[in-house]
N, C-alpha and C positions, 0 to 999 in steps of 0.2 A: 586298784588294789590287785596284787598278785596273790594266789593261794596255792599252797602245796598240801596235798592230801596224801598221807602215807597209809598204805593198806586200803587203797580205794577200790579194790576188787573183791573185798570181803563183804559180808552182810551189812555191817554198820557203815563202813567206808563208802560203799556204792550208794547207799541211801543218802549219805551226806553229800556226795558228788551231785546226785540228781537234785537234791534240795537246793544246793548252791547255784546250779545251772538254771533252775526255775524261779529264782528270786527276781521279782521285778525291780528294776532300778538298783541292782545290787552293787554296781560299780566294779565288778570283777573284770579285770582286763585279761588275765591269763590264769587258767586253772590247770595245774599239773597233778596227775595221779601217778604215784610211785608205789609199786607193789612188787614183792618178790615172787608172787604167784606160786606159793607153796600149796599145801593141801587145803588151806582155807580160802585162797584167792581163786576166783572164777571170772575170767574176762567176760563171760556171757552176762554177768550181772549188770554190765554197763552198755549193752548193745543198743538199748533205746536212746541213750544219750550221745551216741557217736556223732561227730560232725562239728 
């Protein structure tokens, strides 16, 4: 299953991305984070999940 998360660098989106990446046996083939990086988006929110 492929997943697209919009707003994934904000507070809620980054927690959702981390949650999805840590699910055991989730079946996620590709997770894409799409964010405009305005005042609410902070790429540092996802530093632990890089890779």
